[in-house]
C-alpha positions in Angstrom: -6.2 4.1 -2.4 -2.9 3.2 -2.3 -1.9 -0.6 -2.2 0.8 -2.7 -1.4 3.2 -1.6 -4.0 2.5 2.0 -3.0 2.6 1.4 0.5 5.9 -0.9 0.6 7.3 1.9 -1.5 6.9 4.7 1.0 8.1 2.8 3.6 11.1 2.2 1.5 11.4 6.0 1.1 11.1 6.9 4.5 13.3 3.9 6.0 17.0 6.2 5.2 15.6 9.0 7.4 13.5 7.2 9.8 14.8 3.8 10.7 17.8 3.8 13.7 16.9 8.3 13.8 15.2 10.3 16.8 12.3 12.2 16.2 13.6 15.5 17.4 10.1 17.2 17.1 6.8 16.0 16.4 4.1 18.6 15.6 0.3 17.5 15.6 -1.8 20.3 13.9 -5.4 18.9 14.2 -7.2 16.6 16.8 -8.0 13.9 14.2 -8.1 12.5 10.9 -10.4 10.0 9.8 -10.8 8.7 13.5 -9.4 11.1 16.5 -6.0 10.9 17.1 -4.6 9.7 20.1 -3.9 11.7 23.1 -0.7 13.4 23.8 0.6 12.5 20.5 3.3 15.2 19.8 4.3 14.4 23.3 4.5 10.3 22.9 6.5 11.2 19.7 8.9 12.9 20.5 12.5 12.3 21.7 11.9 8.7 20.5 14.3 6.8 18.4 12.3 4.7 15.4 14.1 1.2 15.7 12.4 -0.6 12.7 9.9 0.7 9.9 7.8 -2.0 8.8 4.8 -2.8 7.0 1.6 -5.0 7.7 -1.0 -5.1 4.8 -1.6 -1.4 3.9 0.0 0.0 7.2 3.4 1.5 8.0 4.5 0.4 11.5 6.6 3.0 13.0 8.3 1.0 16.3 9.5 3.5 19.0 12.2 3.5 21.7 9.5 3.8 24.0 8.1 0.2 23.5 5.2 2.0 21.3 4.3 1.5 17.7 3.1 4.4 15.3 0.4 3.0 13.0 0.4 5.1 9.6 -2.8 4.5 7.0 -2.4 6.7 4.0 -6.1 6.5 3.4 -7.2 8.0 -0.4 -5.0 10.9 -0.4 -2.6 10.5 2.3 1.2 11.4 1.7 4.5 10.9 3.7 6.7 13.5 2.3 10.9 13.7 3.2 12.3 17.4 2.9 15.6 18.6 4.3 17.1 22.3 4.3 19.0 23.0 0.9 22.6 22.6 1.5 22.7 20.1 3.8 20.4 18.0 1.3 22.7 18.9 -1.8 25.7 18.1 0.0 24.1 14.8 1.3 22.6 13.9 -2.2 19.8 12.3 -0.4 16.8 14.7 -0.9 14.9 16.8 -3.7 13.3 19.5 -1.6 14.0 22.2 1.1 11.3 22.1 3.9 8.6 24.1 2.2 6.2 26.5 3.9 3.5 24.9 5.9 0.6 23.7 3.8 -2.9 23.8 4.7 -3.4 19.9 5.2 0.3 19.2 6.6 -1.7 17.7 9.9 1.5 15.8 11.3 5.0 16.7 10.9 8.2 15.2 12.0 11.4 16.6 12.7 14.1 14.0 12.7 17.7 13.6 13.7 19.9 14.7 10.5 17.6 17.5 9.6 15.1 15.6 7.5 11.6 16.3 8.2 8.8 13.7 7.6 5.3 15.4 6.7 2.0 13.7 6.7 -0.4 15.6 4.2 -3.6 14.5 3.8 -6.3 16.9 1.9 -9.4 14.5 2.4 -8.2 13.4 6.1 -8.9 9.7 5.4 -5.9 8.7 6.4 -5.0 7.5 9.9 -2.3 7.5 12.8 -2.7 5.5 16.1 0.0 4.5 18.9 -0.2 1.2 20.3 2.1 -1.2 22.4 4.4 -2.4 20.0 3.9 -6.4 21.6 0.2 -6.0 20.9 0.5 -4.5 17.3 -0.3 -7.4 15.6 -3.8 -7.3 17.9 -4.6 -3.8 16.8 -8.2 -3.2 16.1 -7.0 -2.3 12.2 -4.6 -5.0 11.7 -5.9 -8.1 14.0 -8.3 -9.9 11.1 -5.7 -9.2 8.2 -4.5 -12.5 6.5 -1.0 -13.5 5.5 1.2 -10.7 3.5 1.2 -12.5 -0.1 5.1 -12.1 -0.1 5.3 -14.1 3.0 5.9 -17.9 3.7 2.2 -18.3 5.1 1.0 -17.7 2.1 1.6 -20.3 -0.5 -0.6 -22.6 -2.9 -1.9 -24.9 -0.6 -3.2 -22.0 1.6 -5.0 -20.2 -0.9 -6.5 -23.7 -2.6 -8.2 -24.3 0.9 -9.1 -20.6 1.2 -11.3 -20.6 -2.1 -12.2 -23.9 -1.8 -16.2 -24.1 -2.2 -16.6 -20.2 -2.1 -19.3 -18.9 -4.3 -18.1 -15.2 -4.5 -16.4 -14.1 -7.7 -12.5 -14.4 -7.4 -12.5 -11.0 -7.7 -13.7 -10.0 -4.7 -12.5 -13.4 -2.9 -8.8 -11.7 -3.5 -9.7 -8.3 -2.2 -11.0 -9.5 0.8 -8.3 -8.9 3.2 -9.0 -11.3 5.5 -8.0 -13.9 2.9 -4.5 -12.0 1.7 -2.9 -8.9 3.0 -2.6 -5.8 1.0 -4.0 -6.6 -2.5 -6.5 -4.1 -4.3 -8.1 -3.4 -7.2 -5.7 -2.9 -9.7 -3.4 -5.6 -9.3 -5.7 -8.2 -8.9 -7.0 -7.1 -12.2 -3.5 -7.3 -13.3 -3.0 -10.8 -11.7 -6.1 -12.6 -13.3 -5.3 -11.1 -16.2 -1.4 -12.8 -16.3 -3.7 -16.1 -15.0 -6.1 -16.3 -17.8 -9.2 -16.1 -15.1 -12.0 -14.1 -15.8 -13.2 -11.9 -12.7 -16.4 -12.7 -12.6 -15.5 -16.6 -12.2 -16.8 -18.0 -9.1 -13.5 -18.4 -6.9 -15.0 -22.4 -5.7 -15.3 -23.2 -9.2 -11.7 -22.9 -10.2 -9.3 -26.0 -10.7 -6.6 -26.5 -8.3 -4.1 -26.3 -10.8 -5.2 -22.7 -11.8 -5.6 -21.7 -8.2 -2.2 -22.6 -7.4 -1.0 -20.9 -10.5 -2.4 -17.6 -8.8 0.4 -17.4 -6.0 3.3 -16.8 -8.2 1.8 -14.4 -10.2 0.6 -12.3 -7.5 4.4 -12.4 -6.2 5.3 -11.4 -9.8 3.0 -8.5 -10.0 3.6 -7.2 -6.7 7.4 -7.5 -7.2 6.9 -5.2 -10.6 4.8 -2.9 -8.9 7.3 -2.3 -6.0 10.1 -2.1 -8.4 8.4 0.4 -10.3 7.6 2.5 -7.4 4.1 1.9 -7.4 1.0 3.1 -9.7 0.4 6.6 -9.5 -3.5 7.5 -10.3 -4.5 10.8 -8.7 -2.7 11.6 -5.5 -0.2 8.8 -4.9 3.1 10.0 -4.3 6.6 8.2 -3.1 8.2 9.7 0.0 10.3 11.8 -2.1 7.5 13.4 -3.9 8.3 11.3 -7.4 5.6 9.5 -9.5 5.0 5.6 -9.3 5.5 4.3 -13.1 4.1 0.8 -13.0 0.7 2.1 -14.0 2.8 2.7 -17.9 3.0 -1.1 -17.8 -0.8 -1.9 -17.2 -1.8 -4.9 -19.5 -5.7 -4.8 -18.3 -6.4 -2.2 -16.1 -8.3 1.0 -16.7 -7.9 -0.1 -20.6 -11.3 -0.8 -21.3 -12.0 -1.0 -25.2 -8.3 -1.4 -26.0 -7.0 -4.1 -27.4 -6.0 -7.5 -25.6 -2.0 -7.3 -25.4 -2.0 -11.0 -25.0 -0.3 -12.6 -28.5 -2.8 -14.1 -30.8 -6.0 -13.0 -29.0 -8.0 -10.3 -30.8 -10.4 -9.7 -27.6 -11.7 -5.8 -26.4 -10.9 -5.4 -23.1 -14.2 -5.1 -21.1 -15.1 -3.0 -17.7 -17.7 -4.7 -15.3 -18.3 -3.1 -12.0 -18.2 -5.5 -8.9 -19.2 -4.7 -5.4 -18.8 -1.0 -6.4 -15.4 -1.4 -8.0 -14.5 -1.9 -11.7 -12.9 -5.0 -13.2 -11.1 -5.1 -16.4 -10.3 -7.9 -18.2 -10.5 -9.4 -21.9 -13.5 -11.8 -22.2 -11.8 -13.8 -25.4 -8.9 -15.1 -22.8 -10.0 -14.9 -19.6 -12.3 -17.4 -18.4 
């Protein structure tokens, strides 16, 4: 599932063609994705301007001039792809693709002011969309229990020390808890713990305060690098312009089972263990 860097990359790709522009025509081709789509969704979107395009955890939020917010979750295989008519696109130098022929899994299509088209394609239909009053968006059931953003001011060393204190769960599982911190997923937690030299199986409450504090800047560092690289392309993920992300080429530990540890001076071999149904990759020699 796309994690925070992938969703932020998609949001940044969509912003130039959606933010401040009107949805000329919305087309909804099915009644549901993972859950039922909102009633009269096409009608409620058509003619509305996107006043802001923001992200909360792994969700994209499009605030509309109607006072509603469109909440978008990509799920396992969802893609938000931009296209535009060929000659216009080439003249503007903004897009790479003509409007493609309709595809089987093009479930929601937004024809935007300025000839751009945004298509939500989701082969597995694990994605989701909903409309909610903008003033109550933070209270929506998909969002209300999510913790602070890891790149925001509310997530700091004191907060993380307090939330991990006394916890008997492995630190990897704790950091994946969206109620503790928003948007972190399996890939980036593995990478953060490697840089911190902390084993993913270590109990969160047994890590010293100084080492817990070190996680905060490392989380921001790893997420920042991943966003700059356009995220990590594993299986279905693509950026909004159809391009792949490239952070997977710089993985230090994730998906490197059996490979040598890249930490200078370490002769360890990367190991894989399963925690709560998810693969954790780490070096047993230098992560403790």
